[in-house]
C-alpha positions, 0 to 999 in steps of 0.5 A, spaced: 876 713 513 881 717 509 879 724 506 877 723 498 880 730 497 886 728 500 887 722 496 885 725 489 890 731 490 896 728 494 895 720 491 903 719 491 904 722 498 898 717 501 901 711 497 908 712 500 905 713 507 901 707 507 907 703 504 910 705 511 905 700 514 909 695 510 904 693 505 903 696 498 896 699 497 897 703 491 892 698 487 887 699 492 888 707 492 888 707 484 881 703 485 878 708 489 881 714 484 878 710 478 871 709 482 871 717 484 872 719 477 867 715 474 862 717 480 864 724 479 863 723 471 856 720 472 854 726 477 856 731 472 852 728 466 846 728 471 847 735 473 848 737 466 841 733 464 838 737 470 840 744 467 838 742 460 831 739 462 830 746 466 832 750 460 828 746 455 822 746 460 822 754 460 823 754 452 817 749 452 813 754 456 815 760 452 813 756 445 806 755 448 805 762 450 806 764 443 801 758 441 807 755 437 809 747 437 813 745 442 812 737 441 819 736 439 822 739 445 817 736 449 820 729 446 827 731 447 825 732 455 821 726 456 827 722 453 832 725 459 828 721 464 831 714 463 838 717 462 837 721 469 834 715 472 840 710 470 845 716 472 842 716 479 842 709 480 850 709 477 851 715 482 848 711 488 852 705 486 858 708 485 858 712 492 857 706 496 862 702 492 867 708 494 865 708 501 866 700 501 873 701 498 875 707 503 873 703 509 878 698 507 884 703 507 887 704 514 889 710 517 895 714 515 901 714 520 902 721 523 908 724 520 911 724 527 910 716 528 917 712 527 918 709 521 919 701 522 917 694 519 915 691 525 915 691 533 922 690 533 923 698 531 918 700 536 922 705 541 922 705 548 920 712 550 921 711 558 921 707 564 918 707 571 920 704 577 924 698 578 923 691 577 921 687 583 925 681 585 923 674 584 922 671 591 918 665 589 918 661 582 911 661 581 907 665 575 900 667 576 897 661 574 900 657 580 899 663 585 892 663 583 891 656 583 894 655 590 890 661 593 883 659 589 883 666 586 880 663 579 879 656 575 880 655 568 877 648 568 870 651 571 870 656 565 871 651 560 866 647 563 861 652 561 864 656 556 870 653 553 877 654 553 879 661 553 875 663 559 876 664 566 871 664 573 874 668 578 873 665 585 873 668 592 878 673 593 880 673 586 873 675 584 873 680 589 880 683 587 877 683 580 872 688 582 876 692 587 881 693 581 875 695 576 872 700 582 879 703 583 880 704 576 873 708 574 874 712 581 881 714 579 879 716 572 873 720 574 875 723 580 882 725 579 882 725 572 876 728 570 873 723 565 865 722 565 863 715 567 859 711 562 856 704 563 854 702 556 850 696 553 855 690 552 852 689 545 853 694 539 850 694 532 854 693 526 854 701 524 858 702 531 863 697 529 864 701 522 865 707 526 871 705 530 874 701 524 873 694 527 868 693 521 869 691 515 876 689 516 876 685 522 869 681 521 872 675 523 875 677 530 868 679 532 862 675 536 856 676 532 849 674 535 846 669 530 839 672 529 840 679 528 845 685 527 848 685 534 855 684 536 859 683 543 863 689 544 870 688 543 872 694 547 868 700 550 871 704 545 866 702 540 859 703 544 862 710 548 865 713 541 859 712 538 855 716 543 857 722 539 856 719 532 852 723 527 853 729 532 855 736 531 858 739 537 860 746 539 867 748 540 865 749 548 863 742 548 870 739 547 874 736 549 869 730 551 872 725 556 869 719 557 871 713 562 867 706 561 868 699 564 866 693 560 867 686 559 871 685 552 870 680 547 875 677 542 875 671 538 882 670 537 885 668 544 892 666 541 896 660 541 898 656 547 905 658 551 908 662 556 906 668 553 899 667 552 897 662 558 893 663 563 890 670 564 894 673 558 890 672 552 883 670 553 876 671 549 873 675 555 877 680 559 875 686 563 877 693 561 876 700 563 877 704 557 878 712 556 875 716 550 877 723 548 873 727 543 877 734 541 879 738 536 885 737 530 889 742 534 889 739 541 889 732 539 896 731 540 896 734 546 890 730 549 894 724 547 900 725 551 895 727 557 891 720 556 897 716 556 899 720 562 892 718 565 893 711 564 901 711 566 898 714 573 894 707 574 901 703 574 905 709 578 899 708 584 900 701 584 907 701 584 908 697 578 914 697 574 913 699 566 915 702 560 912 706 554 914 705 547 911 708 541 909 704 535 912 704 529 909 705 522 909 697 521 906 696 528 901 701 528 893 699 529 889 699 522 885 706 525 891 709 528 895 715 526 899 715 533 900 710 538 903 709 545 903 702 548 904 701 556 907 695 558 908 692 565 913 688 568 910 681 570 916 677 574 913 670 573 913 671 566 920 675 566 917 679 560 913 686 559 905 685 558 901 690 554 896 693 559 894 700 555 894 702 548 893 709 547 892 712 540 890 718 536 886 716 530 885 723 527 879 724 524 879 717 521 874 715 526 870 721 526 869 721 518 866 714 518 861 716 524 860 723 521 862 726 528 863 734 527 864 740 531 864 748 529 870 751 529 871 758 531 870 761 524 863 757 524 865 752 519 864 745 520 870 740 521 871 733 523 873 732 530 879 728 532 878 721 537 882 718 541 882 712 546 886 708 551 886 702 556 886 705 563 887 699 563 886 692 561 885 688 567 887 681 566 894 683 565 894 688 570 891 682 575 897 678 572 902 683 574 899 685 581 899 677 583 906 676 580 909 683 583 906 682 590 908 675 591 911 674 598 916 669 600 911 666 605 906 665 598 901 670 600 900 676 595 901 683 598 896 688 595 898 696 593 896 701 598 890 704 594 887 697 593 886 696 601 880 700 602 877 697 595 879 690 597 878 690 605 885 687 606 892 689 605 894 682 602 891 675 599 893 669 603 
């Protein structure tokens, strides 16, 4: 969440930067400022009453020592109790209200984030590789059905629409991709492997900004306060919640495989059919925790680590930077990596690499001691390294051969046990 002092001292700038996201949040910022002013008044009055009570108590002691009547002052001190209780309750309620208001305000875009209304304003930063030739008019749905790699009807029988059952070589390919990605990021890129629980408490979702804003997009367990993790970002980043890290601990680099669960799987159509948008999909997530001074540079290396996946697999891709009108709720700067899928004749997002600044760290009270010994909030980053369903799509459609088989990239051969499917 945003720093209340920043809102208090630079409210016009905060409103302007929030407006660049495409919505006027001036009323919400004003509500935070009004709540903050009322909370501070209550706390100031409470502190004054506490000081008065302390002063008068000394006077009472002095009068008693002299054998003089202190009953009038004692009555005055006694009258402070009810007012102090009321102020304590008011300060607590206002503090909770202020936090709730702050939790619903998005992050400020970085000054270097391009300004734009929507995705049409996202600049393409670079491309890698060449688009493969289209050798057969089949997309991944047709390829997978013909080769027996996955089955949507079986998944619908057991779970409903928006799910898939991987079968035979298709299941082996999914497992091979997971192992390849985790090995790459831990062995070559130096991330520490984490295998977290796949369910999380609500405070973990609050910490990474999925709650309260996106409550309707979460799968919640009915009988308790647990949710299916929408991404490994949630459990992994929250490993460091309420921690005070030494400067020597940073940067922290985690890599984690988890299934990811989301309620909204998109509407029917070429851009969402098959594996492209589902309620459950696999992903290997990269998480970094670092200092404010280093976070911009860490975002560049995080993005390069995700790009390395596609380079090793020989897949054509591009990197775009999200503009202010398209950036995620908690992010201040984001690069999206989009892989080319020949069967779709379109780019598919397989990784979104973001710097959240201290936005998440404030929500989860994650701090570090700087070189001067001062406690400061860390900066958090994460990115998909990568999302498997769309990577799977691109591999099938890019590797399709004239005879109908699928040629696999060399780095997968030792994981899959063969150089092709079919």
